MITI-698092 format. One record per residue (C-alpha): y, z, x; residue number from 1. Coordinates in nm, 3 decimals. Each point is the difference from the previous one (the first is absolute). Example, Ala and Ser with C-alpha at 12.3 -4.5 7.8 and 13.67 -1.06 7.14 Angstrom:
! residues 2
+---------+---------+---------+-----+
:       y :       z :       x : seq :
+---------+---------+---------+-----+
:  -0.450 :   0.780 :   1.230 :   1 :
:   0.344 :  -0.066 :   0.137 :   2 :
+---------+---------+---------+-----+
! end
This chain:
! residues 225
+---------+---------+---------+-----+
:       y :       z :       x : seq :
+---------+---------+---------+-----+
:  18.984 :   9.273 :   4.996 :   1 :
:  -0.058 :   0.346 :   0.154 :   2 :
:  -0.365 :  -0.003 :  -0.107 :   3 :
:  -0.050 :  -0.348 :   0.146 :   4 :
:   0.157 :   0.107 :   0.327 :   5 :
:  -0.225 :   0.308 :   0.015 :   6 :
:  -0.310 :  -0.211 :  -0.064 :   7 :
:   0.101 :  -0.247 :   0.271 :   8 :
:   0.053 :   0.285 :   0.244 :   9 :
:  -0.344 :   0.143 :  -0.079 :  10 :
:  -0.168 :  -0.337 :   0.047 :  11 :
:   0.178 :  -0.051 :   0.329 :  12 :
:  -0.122 :   0.341 :   0.114 :  13 :
:  -0.357 :  -0.084 :  -0.105 :  14 :
:   0.007 :  -0.324 :   0.198 :  15 :
:   0.151 :   0.182 :   0.297 :  16 :
:  -0.278 :   0.260 :  -0.005 :  17 :
:  -0.269 :  -0.267 :  -0.035 :  18 :
:   0.130 :  -0.207 :   0.291 :  19 :
:   0.018 :   0.308 :   0.220 :  20 :
:  -0.363 :   0.107 :  -0.053 :  21 :
:  -0.205 :  -0.002 :   0.319 :  22 :
:  -0.372 :   0.074 :  -0.032 :  23 :
:  -0.321 :  -0.093 :   0.186 :  24 :
:  -0.113 :  -0.361 :  -0.039 :  25 :
:  -0.291 :   0.099 :  -0.225 :  26 :
:   0.246 :   0.106 :  -0.269 :  27 :
:   0.184 :  -0.281 :  -0.181 :  28 :
:   0.309 :   0.094 :  -0.198 :  29 :
:   0.048 :  -0.180 :  -0.332 :  30 :
:   0.236 :   0.024 :  -0.295 :  31 :
:   0.225 :   0.290 :  -0.090 :  32 :
:  -0.156 :   0.209 :  -0.278 :  33 :
:   0.265 :   0.258 :  -0.078 :  34 :
:   0.198 :   0.299 :   0.112 :  35 :
:  -0.098 :   0.357 :  -0.065 :  36 :
:   0.206 :   0.307 :   0.053 :  37 :
:  -0.133 :   0.046 :   0.354 :  38 :
:  -0.119 :  -0.344 :   0.110 :  39 :
:   0.010 :  -0.378 :  -0.031 :  40 :
:  -0.336 :  -0.160 :  -0.086 :  41 :
:  -0.131 :  -0.338 :   0.111 :  42 :
:  -0.325 :  -0.175 :  -0.076 :  43 :
:  -0.207 :  -0.099 :   0.299 :  44 :
:  -0.345 :  -0.080 :   0.137 :  45 :
:  -0.201 :   0.215 :   0.240 :  46 :
:  -0.349 :  -0.100 :   0.112 :  47 :
:  -0.030 :  -0.231 :  -0.299 :  48 :
:   0.099 :   0.271 :  -0.248 :  49 :
:   0.306 :   0.004 :  -0.226 :  50 :
:   0.219 :   0.290 :   0.103 :  51 :
:   0.333 :   0.165 :  -0.064 :  52 :
:   0.226 :   0.068 :   0.297 :  53 :
:   0.238 :   0.291 :  -0.059 :  54 :
:   0.308 :   0.001 :   0.222 :  55 :
:   0.182 :   0.332 :  -0.022 :  56 :
:   0.368 :   0.032 :  -0.074 :  57 :
:   0.203 :   0.147 :   0.283 :  58 :
:   0.151 :   0.284 :  -0.202 :  59 :
:  -0.344 :   0.133 :  -0.095 :  60 :
:  -0.138 :  -0.039 :   0.349 :  61 :
:   0.285 :   0.222 :   0.117 :  62 :
:  -0.030 :   0.242 :  -0.293 :  63 :
:  -0.371 :   0.067 :   0.056 :  64 :
:   0.051 :   0.043 :   0.372 :  65 :
:   0.294 :   0.232 :  -0.051 :  66 :
:  -0.150 :   0.215 :  -0.277 :  67 :
:  -0.362 :   0.021 :   0.106 :  68 :
:  -0.030 :  -0.161 :   0.344 :  69 :
:  -0.246 :  -0.256 :  -0.135 :  70 :
:  -0.024 :  -0.374 :   0.032 :  71 :
:   0.008 :  -0.134 :  -0.357 :  72 :
:  -0.248 :  -0.281 :   0.074 :  73 :
:  -0.252 :   0.234 :   0.161 :  74 :
:   0.058 :   0.254 :  -0.277 :  75 :
:  -0.085 :  -0.254 :  -0.273 :  76 :
:  -0.294 :  -0.148 :   0.191 :  77 :
:  -0.156 :   0.342 :   0.058 :  78 :
:   0.028 :   0.103 :  -0.366 :  79 :
:  -0.137 :  -0.335 :  -0.116 :  80 :
:  -0.288 :   0.005 :   0.251 :  81 :
:  -0.094 :   0.360 :  -0.082 :  82 :
:  -0.042 :  -0.080 :  -0.369 :  83 :
:  -0.171 :  -0.334 :   0.066 :  84 :
:  -0.266 :   0.187 :   0.199 :  85 :
:  -0.095 :   0.210 :  -0.305 :  86 :
:  -0.295 :  -0.191 :  -0.147 :  87 :
:   0.044 :   0.117 :  -0.359 :  88 :
:   0.353 :  -0.141 :  -0.023 :  89 :
:  -0.018 :  -0.290 :   0.250 :  90 :
:  -0.005 :  -0.263 :  -0.282 :  91 :
:   0.339 :   0.127 :  -0.120 :  92 :
:   0.177 :  -0.004 :   0.337 :  93 :
:   0.155 :  -0.304 :   0.171 :  94 :
:  -0.165 :  -0.079 :   0.334 :  95 :
:   0.214 :   0.095 :   0.301 :  96 :
:  -0.026 :  -0.248 :   0.289 :  97 :
:   0.256 :   0.043 :   0.277 :  98 :
:   0.301 :   0.215 :   0.080 :  99 :
:   0.277 :  -0.067 :   0.248 : 100 :
:   0.212 :   0.299 :   0.096 : 101 :
:   0.362 :  -0.010 :   0.110 : 102 :
:  -0.112 :  -0.011 :   0.362 : 103 :
:  -0.280 :  -0.255 :  -0.038 : 104 :
:   0.200 :  -0.296 :   0.128 : 105 :
:  -0.046 :  -0.171 :  -0.337 : 106 :
:   0.192 :   0.021 :  -0.326 : 107 :
:  -0.019 :   0.352 :  -0.145 : 108 :
:  -0.248 :  -0.067 :  -0.282 : 109 :
:  -0.324 :   0.068 :  -0.181 : 110 :
:  -0.257 :  -0.266 :  -0.096 : 111 :
:  -0.198 :   0.070 :  -0.315 : 112 :
:  -0.222 :  -0.176 :  -0.254 : 113 :
:   0.181 :  -0.231 :  -0.243 : 114 :
:  -0.084 :   0.097 :  -0.358 : 115 :
:   0.030 :  -0.266 :  -0.269 : 116 :
:   0.048 :   0.216 :  -0.306 : 117 :
:   0.245 :   0.124 :  -0.259 : 118 :
:   0.179 :   0.333 :  -0.016 : 119 :
:  -0.129 :   0.277 :  -0.224 : 120 :
:   0.315 :  -0.037 :  -0.206 : 121 :
:  -0.083 :  -0.369 :  -0.058 : 122 :
:  -0.362 :   0.084 :  -0.076 : 123 :
:   0.102 :   0.251 :  -0.266 : 124 :
:   0.247 :  -0.244 :  -0.153 : 125 :
:  -0.245 :  -0.290 :  -0.019 : 126 :
:  -0.301 :   0.207 :  -0.109 : 127 :
:   0.185 :   0.219 :  -0.247 : 128 :
:  -0.152 :   0.311 :   0.157 : 129 :
:  -0.117 :   0.142 :   0.333 : 130 :
:  -0.371 :  -0.070 :   0.059 : 131 :
:  -0.186 :   0.331 :   0.023 : 132 :
:  -0.174 :  -0.099 :   0.323 : 133 :
:   0.336 :  -0.040 :   0.173 : 134 :
:   0.109 :   0.354 :  -0.082 : 135 :
:  -0.338 :   0.143 :   0.104 : 136 :
:   0.027 :  -0.183 :   0.331 : 137 :
:   0.353 :   0.134 :   0.043 : 138 :
:  -0.120 :   0.359 :  -0.027 : 139 :
:  -0.286 :  -0.072 :   0.240 : 140 :
:   0.247 :  -0.140 :   0.255 : 141 :
:   0.245 :   0.290 :  -0.025 : 142 :
:  -0.271 :   0.264 :   0.028 : 143 :
:  -0.153 :  -0.171 :   0.303 : 144 :
:   0.344 :  -0.036 :   0.159 : 145 :
:   0.070 :   0.368 :  -0.062 : 146 :
:  -0.325 :   0.089 :   0.175 : 147 :
:   0.116 :  -0.208 :   0.298 : 148 :
:   0.338 :   0.174 :   0.009 : 149 :
:   0.187 :  -0.308 :  -0.123 : 150 :
:   0.262 :   0.049 :  -0.271 : 151 :
:   0.288 :  -0.191 :  -0.161 : 152 :
:  -0.154 :  -0.347 :   0.003 : 153 :
:   0.280 :  -0.168 :  -0.196 : 154 :
:  -0.230 :  -0.094 :  -0.287 : 155 :
:   0.261 :  -0.091 :  -0.259 : 156 :
:  -0.119 :  -0.256 :  -0.256 : 157 :
:   0.205 :  -0.278 :   0.157 : 158 :
:  -0.129 :   0.088 :   0.347 : 159 :
:  -0.375 :  -0.020 :  -0.061 : 160 :
:  -0.179 :  -0.331 :  -0.043 : 161 :
:  -0.297 :  -0.070 :  -0.226 : 162 :
:  -0.272 :  -0.260 :   0.049 : 163 :
:  -0.312 :  -0.091 :  -0.195 : 164 :
:  -0.335 :   0.061 :   0.164 : 165 :
:  -0.329 :  -0.062 :  -0.178 : 166 :
:   0.189 :  -0.027 :  -0.328 : 167 :
:   0.185 :   0.330 :   0.025 : 168 :
:   0.349 :   0.089 :   0.115 : 169 :
:   0.041 :   0.213 :   0.310 : 170 :
:   0.317 :   0.136 :   0.163 : 171 :
:   0.082 :  -0.096 :   0.358 : 172 :
:   0.228 :   0.217 :   0.214 : 173 :
:   0.194 :  -0.168 :   0.276 : 174 :
:   0.314 :   0.206 :   0.061 : 175 :
:  -0.039 :   0.313 :   0.214 : 176 :
:   0.331 :   0.035 :   0.182 : 177 :
:   0.183 :   0.247 :  -0.223 : 178 :
:   0.080 :   0.329 :   0.175 : 179 :
:  -0.180 :   0.279 :  -0.191 : 180 :
:   0.215 :   0.284 :  -0.123 : 181 :
:  -0.205 :   0.262 :   0.181 : 182 :
:   0.102 :  -0.174 :   0.326 : 183 :
:   0.358 :  -0.081 :  -0.097 : 184 :
:   0.103 :   0.205 :  -0.306 : 185 :
:   0.311 :  -0.125 :  -0.184 : 186 :
:   0.140 :   0.351 :  -0.041 : 187 :
:  -0.070 :   0.366 :   0.079 : 188 :
:  -0.148 :   0.068 :  -0.345 : 189 :
:  -0.272 :  -0.262 :   0.041 : 190 :
:  -0.067 :   0.122 :   0.353 : 191 :
:  -0.030 :   0.361 :  -0.116 : 192 :
:  -0.224 :  -0.089 :  -0.294 : 193 :
:  -0.242 :  -0.189 :   0.225 : 194 :
:   0.008 :   0.268 :   0.271 : 195 :
:  -0.077 :   0.277 :  -0.251 : 196 :
:  -0.275 :  -0.200 :  -0.165 : 197 :
:   0.187 :  -0.018 :  -0.330 : 198 :
:   0.004 :  -0.379 :   0.012 : 199 :
:  -0.299 :  -0.208 :   0.106 : 200 :
:   0.065 :  -0.263 :   0.264 : 201 :
:  -0.143 :  -0.279 :  -0.217 : 202 :
:   0.192 :   0.097 :  -0.314 : 203 :
:   0.191 :  -0.331 :  -0.006 : 204 :
:  -0.325 :  -0.197 :   0.029 : 205 :
:  -0.143 :   0.182 :  -0.303 : 206 :
:   0.328 :  -0.042 :  -0.185 : 207 :
:  -0.021 :  -0.374 :   0.061 : 208 :
:  -0.354 :  -0.006 :  -0.140 : 209 :
:   0.123 :   0.175 :  -0.313 : 210 :
:   0.274 :  -0.262 :  -0.023 : 211 :
:  -0.263 :  -0.277 :   0.025 : 212 :
:  -0.179 :   0.152 :  -0.298 : 213 :
:   0.322 :   0.054 :  -0.196 : 214 :
:   0.113 :  -0.358 :   0.055 : 215 :
:  -0.335 :  -0.130 :  -0.117 : 216 :
:   0.014 :   0.212 :  -0.316 : 217 :
:   0.357 :  -0.106 :  -0.073 : 218 :
:  -0.091 :  -0.366 :   0.041 : 219 :
:  -0.303 :   0.041 :  -0.226 : 220 :
:   0.219 :   0.151 :  -0.273 : 221 :
:   0.263 :  -0.268 :   0.042 : 222 :
:  -0.265 :  -0.271 :  -0.028 : 223 :
:  -0.119 :   0.141 :  -0.334 : 224 :
:   0.348 :   0.000 :  -0.154 : 225 :
+---------+---------+---------+-----+
! end
């Protein structure tokens, strides 16, 4: 009964958010896609393209403003756009379209390419391994991001999509709104390590890549048994 009540409350909140969305006429809001830690996502159409509309949750809007004096929508859009402009990794980055800040007069949101894919976790499970080209692309992305000064991209296996292109699997990054630890360290030890150069700013990105590889190896072994 408690679980059912919680689910009903969540659905009511999703409908409430959807009905309250106000955007320019050229953006049509469609079905609810899901809720992330920092935003609600809706499918939509913009200039004939399938898009995702991210509507930010109030508590994170306030947290980002309070901690770093940044607008979460503009923060995500800028990080996404910066990486999308790097030619060598453009195929792996979701296309950013529009951003509406808190003071835009429209719903506080970010409009981005809709990606019809599966998560890396699902890809590993269904393939029985992690395709080598996916891991190679992952390292290319992280190194390019590092060169652009972008770190902590939230590239956990369940938070990166994979699509097939020309018969091969490629990763697609779409989530760029996590506050990096060098901007908002969780404790004084992390802050000190980064400040002294003992800990690289992209260490969690590289750790995630190692986890991609480990998960693929574990699945390969499990498939053989």
